[in-house]
matplotlib code that plots the C-alpha trace (Angstrom):
import matplotlib.pyplot as plt

x = [0.0, 1.2, 2.1, -0.1, 0.6, 1.9, 4.4, 5.6, 6.4, 3.1, 1.6, 0.7, 4.2, 4.1, 0.7, 2.0, 5.1, 2.9, 0.6, 3.4, 5.2, 2.0, 1.5, 5.1, 5.0, 1.4, 2.1, 3.0, 6.7, 6.3, 3.4, 5.4, 8.4, 6.0, 4.7, 1.4, 0.1, -1.6, -2.4, -0.3, -2.3, 0.4, 3.9, 6.3, 9.5, 12.1, 13.8, 11.0, 11.1, 11.4, 14.6, 16.2, 14.6, 13.6, 11.0, 13.7, 12.6, 15.4, 13.7, 10.2, 8.4, 4.9, 3.0, -0.5, -2.2, -1.5, 2.2, 2.5, 0.6, 2.8, 6.0, 4.8, 3.9, 7.4, 9.0, 6.8, 6.0, 2.3, 0.0, 0.8, 1.2, 4.1, 3.8, 2.8, 5.3, 4.3, 1.5, 1.8]
y = [0.0, 3.5, 5.7, 8.7, 12.0, 13.4, 10.5, 11.1, 14.7, 16.4, 17.5, 20.9, 22.4, 21.4, 22.9, 26.3, 26.1, 25.2, 28.1, 30.6, 29.3, 29.7, 33.2, 34.1, 32.1, 31.9, 30.8, 27.4, 27.5, 25.0, 26.9, 30.1, 28.5, 27.8, 31.3, 30.7, 32.3, 29.6, 29.7, 27.2, 24.8, 22.5, 22.9, 20.3, 19.0, 19.1, 16.2, 14.2, 13.8, 10.0, 10.5, 12.8, 16.1, 18.7, 21.5, 24.1, 26.9, 25.9, 22.5, 23.8, 24.8, 26.0, 23.9, 23.6, 20.2, 18.9, 19.5, 18.2, 15.0, 14.6, 15.0, 12.5, 10.0, 10.2, 9.8, 7.0, 5.2, 6.0, 8.8, 9.3, 5.7, 3.4, 0.1, -2.7, -5.5, -8.6, -6.8, -5.9]
z = [0.0, -0.8, 2.2, 2.9, 1.3, 4.6, 4.9, 1.3, 2.2, 1.1, 4.4, 5.8, 5.3, 1.6, 1.1, 2.5, 0.2, -2.8, -2.3, -1.8, -4.9, -7.0, -5.8, -6.8, -10.1, -11.3, -14.9, -16.3, -17.2, -20.0, -21.7, -21.3, -23.1, -26.0, -26.1, -24.3, -21.1, -19.0, -15.3, -13.3, -11.2, -9.9, -8.3, -9.6, -8.0, -10.8, -8.9, -7.3, -3.5, -3.9, -5.9, -3.4, -4.3, -1.8, -1.3, -2.0, -4.3, -6.8, -7.2, -7.8, -11.0, -11.7, -14.3, -15.6, -14.9, -18.4, -18.3, -14.7, -15.6, -18.8, -16.8, -14.1, -16.8, -18.4, -15.0, -13.7, -17.0, -16.7, -15.5, -11.8, -10.9, -10.7, -12.6, -10.3, -10.1, -12.0, -13.9, -17.5]

ax = plt.figure().add_subplot(projection="3d")
ax.plot(x, y, z, "-o")
ax.set_aspect("equal")
plt.show()
């Protein structure tokens, strides 16, 4: 079973960091790089917490939901979920 969000590092402290980051950086950095202005909805860890990343500002980027889901899918092999062992 997957640990709770708080156990994975996404508790109250993270929610405060996330909100402050979105206030400072309200637009999706990926959309901006493509010449579009789109409101960010998610704060992404450039290096995921499970791979040694931190909540440091230098490791965070604002993304729209589409770009965050796409990045997560590339990293995990599917949208937001790790493949289950033994299941194809």
